[in-house]
Backbone atoms as SQL, in Angstrom:
CREATE TABLE atoms (id INTEGER PRIMARY KEY, chain TEXT, resi INTEGER, resn TEXT, atom TEXT, x REAL, y REAL, z REAL);
INSERT INTO atoms VALUES
  (1, 'A', 1, 'MET', 'N', 12.135, -40.890, 3.413),
  (2, 'A', 1, 'MET', 'CA', 10.829, -41.066, 2.807),
  (3, 'A', 1, 'MET', 'C', 10.330, -42.459, 3.136),
  (4, 'A', 2, 'LYS', 'N', 9.112, -42.539, 3.630),
  (5, 'A', 2, 'LYS', 'CA', 8.513, -43.834, 3.921),
  (6, 'A', 2, 'LYS', 'C', 8.182, -44.511, 2.593),
  (7, 'A', 3, 'LYS', 'N', 8.634, -45.744, 2.425),
  (8, 'A', 3, 'LYS', 'CA', 8.401, -46.461, 1.178),
  (9, 'A', 3, 'LYS', 'C', 7.002, -47.074, 1.188),
  (10, 'A', 4, 'PRO', 'N', 6.222, -46.791, 0.118),
  (11, 'A', 4, 'PRO', 'CA', 4.896, -47.399, 0.023),
  (12, 'A', 4, 'PRO', 'C', 4.989, -48.914, -0.051),
  (13, 'A', 5, 'ILE', 'N', 3.980, -49.549, 0.460),
  (14, 'A', 5, 'ILE', 'CA', 3.909, -51.004, 0.463),
  (15, 'A', 5, 'ILE', 'C', 2.960, -51.445, -0.646),
  (16, 'A', 6, 'ALA', 'N', 3.417, -52.375, -1.456),
  (17, 'A', 6, 'ALA', 'CA', 2.578, -52.941, -2.513),
  (18, 'A', 6, 'ALA', 'C', 2.553, -54.445, -2.329),
  (19, 'A', 7, 'HIS', 'N', 1.371, -55.013, -2.191),
  (20, 'A', 7, 'HIS', 'CA', 1.210, -56.459, -2.032),
  (21, 'A', 7, 'HIS', 'C', 2.014, -56.989, -0.836),
  (22, 'A', 8, 'GLY', 'N', 2.099, -56.204, 0.226),
  (23, 'A', 8, 'GLY', 'CA', 2.781, -56.647, 1.428),
  (24, 'A', 8, 'GLY', 'C', 4.295, -56.519, 1.377),
  (25, 'A', 9, 'LEU', 'N', 4.852, -55.997, 0.289),
  (26, 'A', 9, 'LEU', 'CA', 6.300, -55.860, 0.147),
  (27, 'A', 9, 'LEU', 'C', 6.657, -54.402, -0.101),
  (28, 'A', 10, 'THR', 'N', 7.843, -54.002, 0.319),
  (29, 'A', 10, 'THR', 'CA', 8.314, -52.667, -0.010),
  (30, 'A', 10, 'THR', 'C', 8.608, -52.645, -1.505),
  (31, 'A', 11, 'CYS', 'N', 8.046, -51.685, -2.208),
  (32, 'A', 11, 'CYS', 'CA', 8.135, -51.648, -3.667),
  (33, 'A', 11, 'CYS', 'C', 8.878, -50.390, -4.123),
  (34, 'A', 12, 'PRO', 'N', 10.049, -50.527, -4.754),
  (35, 'A', 12, 'PRO', 'CA', 10.779, -49.347, -5.206),
  (36, 'A', 12, 'PRO', 'C', 10.036, -48.564, -6.294),
  (37, 'A', 13, 'ILE', 'N', 9.251, -49.235, -7.114),
  (38, 'A', 13, 'ILE', 'CA', 8.481, -48.537, -8.145),
  (39, 'A', 13, 'ILE', 'C', 7.436, -47.643, -7.487),
  (40, 'A', 14, 'ALA', 'N', 6.754, -48.157, -6.492),
  (41, 'A', 14, 'ALA', 'CA', 5.767, -47.355, -5.768),
  (42, 'A', 14, 'ALA', 'C', 6.433, -46.179, -5.061),
  (43, 'A', 15, 'ALA', 'N', 7.627, -46.380, -4.530),
  (44, 'A', 15, 'ALA', 'CA', 8.344, -45.306, -3.837),
  (45, 'A', 15, 'ALA', 'C', 8.717, -44.186, -4.811),
  (46, 'A', 16, 'VAL', 'N', 9.190, -44.532, -6.002),
  (47, 'A', 16, 'VAL', 'CA', 9.523, -43.519, -7.008),
  (48, 'A', 16, 'VAL', 'C', 8.259, -42.811, -7.473),
  (49, 'A', 17, 'ALA', 'N', 7.196, -43.566, -7.711),
  (50, 'A', 17, 'ALA', 'CA', 5.929, -42.961, -8.130),
  (51, 'A', 17, 'ALA', 'C', 5.413, -41.994, -7.063),
  (52, 'A', 18, 'GLU', 'N', 5.582, -42.345, -5.811),
  (53, 'A', 18, 'GLU', 'CA', 5.167, -41.474, -4.711),
  (54, 'A', 18, 'GLU', 'C', 5.953, -40.164, -4.723),
  (55, 'A', 19, 'LEU', 'N', 7.232, -40.234, -5.048),
  (56, 'A', 19, 'LEU', 'CA', 8.086, -39.044, -5.041),
  (57, 'A', 19, 'LEU', 'C', 7.877, -38.171, -6.270),
  (58, 'A', 20, 'VAL', 'N', 7.852, -38.747, -7.454),
  (59, 'A', 20, 'VAL', 'CA', 7.819, -37.941, -8.679),
  (60, 'A', 20, 'VAL', 'C', 6.600, -38.218, -9.553),
  (61, 'A', 21, 'GLY', 'N', 5.586, -38.846, -9.011),
  (62, 'A', 21, 'GLY', 'CA', 4.467, -39.303, -9.821),
  (63, 'A', 21, 'GLY', 'C', 3.403, -38.285, -10.154),
  (64, 'A', 22, 'ASP', 'N', 3.667, -37.001, -9.959),
  (65, 'A', 22, 'ASP', 'CA', 2.676, -36.016, -10.368),
  (66, 'A', 22, 'ASP', 'C', 3.254, -35.160, -11.491),
  (67, 'A', 23, 'MET', 'N', 2.378, -34.540, -12.255),
  (68, 'A', 23, 'MET', 'CA', 2.792, -33.785, -13.431),
  (69, 'A', 23, 'MET', 'C', 3.774, -32.669, -13.095),
  (70, 'A', 24, 'TRP', 'N', 3.497, -31.876, -12.067),
  (71, 'A', 24, 'TRP', 'CA', 4.360, -30.728, -11.782),
  (72, 'A', 24, 'TRP', 'C', 5.774, -31.155, -11.420),
  (73, 'A', 25, 'THR', 'N', 5.918, -32.182, -10.623),
  (74, 'A', 25, 'THR', 'CA', 7.247, -32.628, -10.219),
  (75, 'A', 25, 'THR', 'C', 8.051, -33.078, -11.433),
  (76, 'A', 26, 'LEU', 'N', 7.440, -33.837, -12.311),
  (77, 'A', 26, 'LEU', 'CA', 8.132, -34.291, -13.516),
  (78, 'A', 26, 'LEU', 'C', 8.516, -33.125, -14.418),
  (79, 'A', 27, 'LEU', 'N', 7.633, -32.131, -14.517),
  (80, 'A', 27, 'LEU', 'CA', 7.947, -30.971, -15.360),
  (81, 'A', 27, 'LEU', 'C', 9.040, -30.100, -14.742),
  (82, 'A', 28, 'ILE', 'N', 9.101, -30.019, -13.429),
  (83, 'A', 28, 'ILE', 'CA', 10.193, -29.301, -12.763),
  (84, 'A', 28, 'ILE', 'C', 11.515, -29.988, -13.079),
  (85, 'A', 29, 'VAL', 'N', 11.555, -31.299, -12.952),
  (86, 'A', 29, 'VAL', 'CA', 12.781, -32.046, -13.266),
  (87, 'A', 29, 'VAL', 'C', 13.140, -31.847, -14.735),
  (88, 'A', 30, 'ARG', 'N', 12.162, -31.898, -15.616),
  (89, 'A', 30, 'ARG', 'CA', 12.400, -31.657, -17.047),
  (90, 'A', 30, 'ARG', 'C', 13.064, -30.300, -17.270),
  (91, 'A', 31, 'ASP', 'N', 12.531, -29.261, -16.639),
  (92, 'A', 31, 'ASP', 'CA', 13.081, -27.914, -16.823),
  (93, 'A', 31, 'ASP', 'C', 14.466, -27.765, -16.216),
  (94, 'A', 32, 'LEU', 'N', 14.727, -28.443, -15.111),
  (95, 'A', 32, 'LEU', 'CA', 16.041, -28.358, -14.478),
  (96, 'A', 32, 'LEU', 'C', 17.076, -29.232, -15.194),
  (97, 'A', 33, 'ALA', 'N', 16.625, -30.130, -16.058),
  (98, 'A', 33, 'ALA', 'CA', 17.552, -31.002, -16.789),
  (99, 'A', 33, 'ALA', 'C', 18.470, -30.201, -17.710),
  (100, 'A', 34, 'VAL', 'N', 18.041, -29.022, -18.127),
  (101, 'A', 34, 'VAL', 'CA', 18.867, -28.206, -19.025),
  (102, 'A', 34, 'VAL', 'C', 19.827, -27.301, -18.258),
  (103, 'A', 35, 'GLY', 'N', 19.675, -27.249, -16.933),
  (104, 'A', 35, 'GLY', 'CA', 20.590, -26.448, -16.122),
  (105, 'A', 35, 'GLY', 'C', 19.865, -25.702, -15.027),
  (106, 'A', 36, 'PRO', 'N', 20.628, -25.000, -14.188),
  (107, 'A', 36, 'PRO', 'CA', 20.038, -24.278, -13.052),
  (108, 'A', 36, 'PRO', 'C', 19.022, -23.238, -13.517),
  (109, 'A', 37, 'ARG', 'N', 17.996, -23.055, -12.699),
  (110, 'A', 37, 'ARG', 'CA', 16.944, -22.086, -12.987),
  (111, 'A', 37, 'ARG', 'C', 16.592, -21.323, -11.714),
  (112, 'A', 38, 'ARG', 'N', 16.209, -20.091, -11.892),
  (113, 'A', 38, 'ARG', 'CA', 15.687, -19.307, -10.779),
  (114, 'A', 38, 'ARG', 'C', 14.198, -19.621, -10.638),
  (115, 'A', 39, 'PHE', 'N', 13.663, -19.310, -9.463),
  (116, 'A', 39, 'PHE', 'CA', 12.261, -19.605, -9.173),
  (117, 'A', 39, 'PHE', 'C', 11.345, -19.011, -10.239),
  (118, 'A', 40, 'ASN', 'N', 11.556, -17.731, -10.572),
  (119, 'A', 40, 'ASN', 'CA', 10.679, -17.070, -11.549),
  (120, 'A', 40, 'ASN', 'C', 10.778, -17.693, -12.935),
  (121, 'A', 41, 'GLU', 'N', 11.954, -18.197, -13.297),
  (122, 'A', 41, 'GLU', 'CA', 12.103, -18.875, -14.580),
  (123, 'A', 41, 'GLU', 'C', 11.285, -20.161, -14.599),
  (124, 'A', 42, 'LEU', 'N', 11.332, -20.899, -13.501),
  (125, 'A', 42, 'LEU', 'CA', 10.522, -22.113, -13.411),
  (126, 'A', 42, 'LEU', 'C', 9.042, -21.781, -13.445),
  (127, 'A', 43, 'ALA', 'N', 8.639, -20.769, -12.692),
  (128, 'A', 43, 'ALA', 'CA', 7.224, -20.400, -12.627),
  (129, 'A', 43, 'ALA', 'C', 6.694, -20.015, -14.004),
  (130, 'A', 44, 'SER', 'N', 7.486, -19.275, -14.784),
  (131, 'A', 44, 'SER', 'CA', 7.001, -18.857, -16.096),
  (132, 'A', 44, 'SER', 'C', 7.012, -20.002, -17.112),
  (133, 'A', 45, 'SER', 'N', 7.910, -20.966, -16.962),
  (134, 'A', 45, 'SER', 'CA', 7.935, -22.087, -17.905),
  (135, 'A', 45, 'SER', 'C', 6.866, -23.129, -17.582),
  (136, 'A', 46, 'LEU', 'N', 6.393, -23.140, -16.357),
  (137, 'A', 46, 'LEU', 'CA', 5.372, -24.104, -15.925),
  (138, 'A', 46, 'LEU', 'C', 4.020, -23.392, -15.866),
  (139, 'A', 47, 'GLU', 'N', 3.480, -23.098, -17.016),
  (140, 'A', 47, 'GLU', 'CA', 2.241, -22.350, -17.109),
  (141, 'A', 47, 'GLU', 'C', 1.121, -23.036, -16.330),
  (142, 'A', 48, 'GLY', 'N', 0.516, -22.289, -15.421),
  (143, 'A', 48, 'GLY', 'CA', -0.603, -22.812, -14.648),
  (144, 'A', 48, 'GLY', 'C', -0.249, -23.236, -13.238),
  (145, 'A', 49, 'ILE', 'N', 1.044, -23.343, -12.911),
  (146, 'A', 49, 'ILE', 'CA', 1.416, -23.743, -11.559),
  (147, 'A', 49, 'ILE', 'C', 1.317, -22.529, -10.641),
  (148, 'A', 50, 'SER', 'N', 0.802, -22.731, -9.447),
  (149, 'A', 50, 'SER', 'CA', 0.739, -21.640, -8.481),
  (150, 'A', 50, 'SER', 'C', 2.082, -21.511, -7.773),
  (151, 'A', 51, 'THR', 'N', 2.347, -20.331, -7.254),
  (152, 'A', 51, 'THR', 'CA', 3.575, -20.091, -6.500),
  (153, 'A', 51, 'THR', 'C', 3.649, -21.042, -5.315),
  (154, 'A', 52, 'ARG', 'N', 2.535, -21.233, -4.660),
  (155, 'A', 52, 'ARG', 'CA', 2.487, -22.125, -3.494),
  (156, 'A', 52, 'ARG', 'C', 2.854, -23.568, -3.875),
  (157, 'A', 53, 'THR', 'N', 2.293, -24.053, -4.985),
  (158, 'A', 53, 'THR', 'CA', 2.576, -25.413, -5.429),
  (159, 'A', 53, 'THR', 'C', 4.033, -25.564, -5.836),
  (160, 'A', 54, 'LEU', 'N', 4.565, -24.583, -6.578),
  (161, 'A', 54, 'LEU', 'CA', 5.965, -24.655, -6.997),
  (162, 'A', 54, 'LEU', 'C', 6.889, -24.660, -5.784),
  (163, 'A', 55, 'THR', 'N', 6.607, -23.809, -4.822),
  (164, 'A', 55, 'THR', 'CA', 7.411, -23.770, -3.600),
  (165, 'A', 55, 'THR', 'C', 7.385, -25.117, -2.886),
  (166, 'A', 56, 'ALA', 'N', 6.198, -25.704, -2.760),
  (167, 'A', 56, 'ALA', 'CA', 6.058, -26.993, -2.074),
  (168, 'A', 56, 'ALA', 'C', 6.790, -28.105, -2.824),
  (169, 'A', 57, 'LYS', 'N', 6.662, -28.133, -4.147),
  (170, 'A', 57, 'LYS', 'CA', 7.320, -29.180, -4.939),
  (171, 'A', 57, 'LYS', 'C', 8.838, -29.046, -4.854),
  (172, 'A', 58, 'LEU', 'N', 9.361, -27.820, -4.960),
  (173, 'A', 58, 'LEU', 'CA', 10.806, -27.619, -4.864),
  (174, 'A', 58, 'LEU', 'C', 11.321, -28.008, -3.485),
  (175, 'A', 59, 'SER', 'N', 10.585, -27.656, -2.445),
  (176, 'A', 59, 'SER', 'CA', 10.995, -28.020, -1.081),
  (177, 'A', 59, 'SER', 'C', 11.042, -29.524, -0.909),
  (178, 'A', 60, 'ARG', 'N', 10.058, -30.206, -1.424),
  (179, 'A', 60, 'ARG', 'CA', 10.011, -31.669, -1.313),
  (180, 'A', 60, 'ARG', 'C', 11.163, -32.317, -2.079),
  (181, 'A', 61, 'LEU', 'N', 11.427, -31.812, -3.285),
  (182, 'A', 61, 'LEU', 'CA', 12.525, -32.351, -4.070),
  (183, 'A', 61, 'LEU', 'C', 13.871, -32.069, -3.406),
  (184, 'A', 62, 'GLU', 'N', 13.990, -30.914, -2.783),
  (185, 'A', 62, 'GLU', 'CA', 15.221, -30.585, -2.052),
  (186, 'A', 62, 'GLU', 'C', 15.384, -31.504, -0.842),
  (187, 'A', 63, 'LYS', 'N', 14.306, -31.741, -0.130),
  (188, 'A', 63, 'LYS', 'CA', 14.327, -32.610, 1.045),
  (189, 'A', 63, 'LYS', 'C', 14.787, -34.029, 0.691),
  (190, 'A', 64, 'HIS', 'N', 14.415, -34.494, -0.494),
  (191, 'A', 64, 'HIS', 'CA', 14.744, -35.858, -0.914),
  (192, 'A', 64, 'HIS', 'C', 16.039, -35.937, -1.722),
  (193, 'A', 65, 'GLY', 'N', 16.771, -34.828, -1.799),
  (194, 'A', 65, 'GLY', 'CA', 18.066, -34.846, -2.460),
  (195, 'A', 65, 'GLY', 'C', 18.018, -34.879, -3.973),
  (196, 'A', 66, 'ILE', 'N', 16.897, -34.479, -4.552),
  (197, 'A', 66, 'ILE', 'CA', 16.732, -34.452, -6.006),
  (198, 'A', 66, 'ILE', 'C', 17.168, -33.093, -6.556),
  (199, 'A', 67, 'VAL', 'N', 16.884, -32.042, -5.803),
  (200, 'A', 67, 'VAL', 'CA', 17.173, -30.665, -6.205),
  (201, 'A', 67, 'VAL', 'C', 18.051, -30.014, -5.154),
  (202, 'A', 68, 'LEU', 'N', 18.965, -29.182, -5.617),
  (203, 'A', 68, 'LEU', 'CA', 19.819, -28.393, -4.745),
  (204, 'A', 68, 'LEU', 'C', 19.445, -26.932, -4.916),
  (205, 'A', 69, 'ARG', 'N', 19.217, -26.249, -3.812),
  (206, 'A', 69, 'ARG', 'CA', 18.930, -24.814, -3.850),
  (207, 'A', 69, 'ARG', 'C', 20.192, -24.082, -3.436),
  (208, 'A', 70, 'LYS', 'N', 20.653, -23.184, -4.288),
  (209, 'A', 70, 'LYS', 'CA', 21.829, -22.372, -3.992),
  (210, 'A', 70, 'LYS', 'C', 21.382, -20.942, -3.725),
  (211, 'A', 71, 'LEU', 'N', 21.740, -20.444, -2.546),
  (212, 'A', 71, 'LEU', 'CA', 21.397, -19.072, -2.166),
  (213, 'A', 71, 'LEU', 'C', 22.555, -18.149, -2.489),
  (214, 'A', 72, 'TYR', 'N', 22.235, -16.957, -3.008),
  (215, 'A', 72, 'TYR', 'CA', 23.234, -15.962, -3.344),
  (216, 'A', 72, 'TYR', 'C', 23.015, -14.726, -2.490),
  (217, 'A', 73, 'GLN', 'N', 24.105, -14.168, -2.014),
  (218, 'A', 73, 'GLN', 'CA', 24.051, -12.956, -1.202),
  (219, 'A', 73, 'GLN', 'C', 23.976, -11.753, -2.125),
  (220, 'A', 74, 'ALA', 'N', 22.815, -11.484, -2.616),
  (221, 'A', 74, 'ALA', 'CA', 22.575, -10.339, -3.494),
  (222, 'A', 74, 'ALA', 'C', 21.451, -9.521, -2.884),
  (223, 'A', 75, 'HIS', 'N', 21.209, -8.367, -3.446),
  (224, 'A', 75, 'HIS', 'CA', 20.085, -7.569, -2.964),
  (225, 'A', 75, 'HIS', 'C', 19.148, -7.336, -4.122),
  (226, 'A', 76, 'PRO', 'N', 17.960, -7.863, -4.104),
  (227, 'A', 76, 'PRO', 'CA', 17.408, -8.744, -3.083),
  (228, 'A', 76, 'PRO', 'C', 18.042, -10.138, -3.156),
  (229, 'A', 77, 'PRO', 'N', 17.960, -10.898, -2.055),
  (230, 'A', 77, 'PRO', 'CA', 18.518, -12.252, -2.061),
  (231, 'A', 77, 'PRO', 'C', 17.869, -13.090, -3.164),
  (232, 'A', 78, 'ARG', 'N', 18.648, -13.962, -3.750),
  (233, 'A', 78, 'ARG', 'CA', 18.090, -14.823, -4.800),
  (234, 'A', 78, 'ARG', 'C', 18.637, -16.232, -4.637),
  (235, 'A', 79, 'ALA', 'N', 17.958, -17.142, -5.302),
  (236, 'A', 79, 'ALA', 'CA', 18.354, -18.548, -5.243),
  (237, 'A', 79, 'ALA', 'C', 18.200, -19.155, -6.628),
  (238, 'A', 80, 'THR', 'N', 18.996, -20.162, -6.879),
  (239, 'A', 80, 'THR', 'CA', 18.806, -20.967, -8.084),
  (240, 'A', 80, 'THR', 'C', 18.581, -22.408, -7.646),
  (241, 'A', 81, 'TYR', 'N', 17.942, -23.145, -8.509),
  (242, 'A', 81, 'TYR', 'CA', 17.650, -24.556, -8.264),
  (243, 'A', 81, 'TYR', 'C', 18.295, -25.366, -9.368),
  (244, 'A', 82, 'GLU', 'N', 18.886, -26.492, -8.991),
  (245, 'A', 82, 'GLU', 'CA', 19.485, -27.379, -9.979),
  (246, 'A', 82, 'GLU', 'C', 19.344, -28.816, -9.515),
  (247, 'A', 83, 'LEU', 'N', 19.431, -29.731, -10.481),
  (248, 'A', 83, 'LEU', 'CA', 19.362, -31.146, -10.146),
  (249, 'A', 83, 'LEU', 'C', 20.661, -31.587, -9.492),
  (250, 'A', 84, 'THR', 'N', 20.553, -32.451, -8.518),
  (251, 'A', 84, 'THR', 'CA', 21.715, -33.105, -7.934),
  (252, 'A', 84, 'THR', 'C', 22.079, -34.290, -8.834),
  (253, 'A', 85, 'GLY', 'N', 23.144, -34.997, -8.503),
  (254, 'A', 85, 'GLY', 'CA', 23.474, -36.213, -9.236),
  (255, 'A', 85, 'GLY', 'C', 22.323, -37.201, -9.185),
  (256, 'A', 86, 'LYS', 'N', 21.735, -37.329, -8.007),
  (257, 'A', 86, 'LYS', 'CA', 20.586, -38.215, -7.829),
  (258, 'A', 86, 'LYS', 'C', 19.424, -37.754, -8.711),
  (259, 'A', 87, 'GLY', 'N', 19.174, -36.455, -8.747),
  (260, 'A', 87, 'GLY', 'CA', 18.097, -35.914, -9.567),
  (261, 'A', 87, 'GLY', 'C', 18.344, -36.103, -11.046),
  (262, 'A', 88, 'SER', 'N', 19.612, -36.004, -11.452),
  (263, 'A', 88, 'SER', 'CA', 19.956, -36.178, -12.869),
  (264, 'A', 88, 'SER', 'C', 19.644, -37.586, -13.361),
  (265, 'A', 89, 'GLU', 'N', 19.619, -38.542, -12.451),
  (266, 'A', 89, 'GLU', 'CA', 19.273, -39.915, -12.849),
  (267, 'A', 89, 'GLU', 'C', 17.825, -40.018, -13.325),
  (268, 'A', 90, 'LEU', 'N', 16.991, -39.050, -12.960),
  (269, 'A', 90, 'LEU', 'CA', 15.590, -39.062, -13.393),
  (270, 'A', 90, 'LEU', 'C', 15.423, -38.613, -14.841),
  (271, 'A', 91, 'ILE', 'N', 16.445, -37.996, -15.420),
  (272, 'A', 91, 'ILE', 'CA', 16.330, -37.501, -16.797),
  (273, 'A', 91, 'ILE', 'C', 16.040, -38.652, -17.762),
  (274, 'A', 92, 'ALA', 'N', 16.659, -39.789, -17.571),
  (275, 'A', 92, 'ALA', 'CA', 16.403, -40.944, -18.449),
  (276, 'A', 92, 'ALA', 'C', 14.934, -41.355, -18.382),
  (277, 'A', 93, 'LEU', 'N', 14.361, -41.335, -17.191),
  (278, 'A', 93, 'LEU', 'CA', 12.942, -41.662, -17.027),
  (279, 'A', 93, 'LEU', 'C', 12.071, -40.676, -17.798),
  (280, 'A', 94, 'ILE', 'N', 12.386, -39.404, -17.679),
  (281, 'A', 94, 'ILE', 'CA', 11.596, -38.371, -18.353),
  (282, 'A', 94, 'ILE', 'C', 11.746, -38.477, -19.870),
  (283, 'A', 95, 'GLU', 'N', 12.950, -38.761, -20.339),
  (284, 'A', 95, 'GLU', 'CA', 13.160, -38.924, -21.782),
  (285, 'A', 95, 'GLU', 'C', 12.392, -40.136, -22.310),
  (286, 'A', 96, 'THR', 'N', 12.335, -41.203, -21.522),
  (287, 'A', 96, 'THR', 'CA', 11.551, -42.376, -21.914),
  (288, 'A', 96, 'THR', 'C', 10.067, -42.026, -21.985),
  (289, 'A', 97, 'MET', 'N', 9.597, -41.248, -21.022),
  (290, 'A', 97, 'MET', 'CA', 8.199, -40.821, -21.028),
  (291, 'A', 97, 'MET', 'C', 7.918, -39.918, -22.243),
  (292, 'A', 98, 'ARG', 'N', 8.869, -39.018, -22.557),
  (293, 'A', 98, 'ARG', 'CA', 8.693, -38.137, -23.726),
  (294, 'A', 98, 'ARG', 'C', 8.585, -38.970, -25.004),
  (295, 'A', 99, 'ALA', 'N', 9.484, -39.938, -25.179),
  (296, 'A', 99, 'ALA', 'CA', 9.482, -40.767, -26.386),
  (297, 'A', 99, 'ALA', 'C', 8.183, -41.572, -26.480),
  (298, 'A', 100, 'PHE', 'N', 7.716, -42.114, -25.379),
  (299, 'A', 100, 'PHE', 'CA', 6.462, -42.853, -25.371),
  (300, 'A', 100, 'PHE', 'C', 5.303, -41.934, -25.797),
  (301, 'A', 101, 'GLY', 'N', 5.275, -40.737, -25.205),
  (302, 'A', 101, 'GLY', 'CA', 4.218, -39.776, -25.556),
  (303, 'A', 101, 'GLY', 'C', 4.231, -39.381, -27.014),
  (304, 'A', 102, 'GLU', 'N', 5.418, -39.159, -27.563),
  (305, 'A', 102, 'GLU', 'CA', 5.527, -38.806, -28.973),
  (306, 'A', 102, 'GLU', 'C', 5.068, -39.944, -29.882),
  (307, 'A', 103, 'ARG', 'N', 5.349, -41.175, -29.479),
  (308, 'A', 103, 'ARG', 'CA', 4.969, -42.335, -30.293),
  (309, 'A', 103, 'ARG', 'C', 3.493, -42.696, -30.168),
  (310, 'A', 104, 'HIS', 'N', 2.952, -42.578, -28.967),
  (311, 'A', 104, 'HIS', 'CA', 1.641, -43.178, -28.726),
  (312, 'A', 104, 'HIS', 'C', 0.523, -42.206, -28.334),
  (313, 'A', 105, 'LEU', 'N', 0.838, -40.988, -27.974),
  (314, 'A', 105, 'LEU', 'CA', -0.222, -40.077, -27.513),
  (315, 'A', 105, 'LEU', 'C', -0.394, -38.891, -28.437);
């Protein structure tokens, strides 16, 4: 992932915001924090997300090592998504955001 530049310097905060700074990505991580989920489970818990958007967000998170997709040889084929160790580190960020929202919003 190309790191965004802030004030002429590589900024890790900007890089994280670039990766997870949209609502859907944060909500996907929130839902996966409780354990592996199938695509349809994520789609139904994320009311309003399109299939196309969910697919794109999961692919991006998988590409960056945040989410692991496990394929199962079933008929029809199915997959589950879960947080990697790296992805699990984002749970603290999401919990901090939840606490802030409960206190101030």
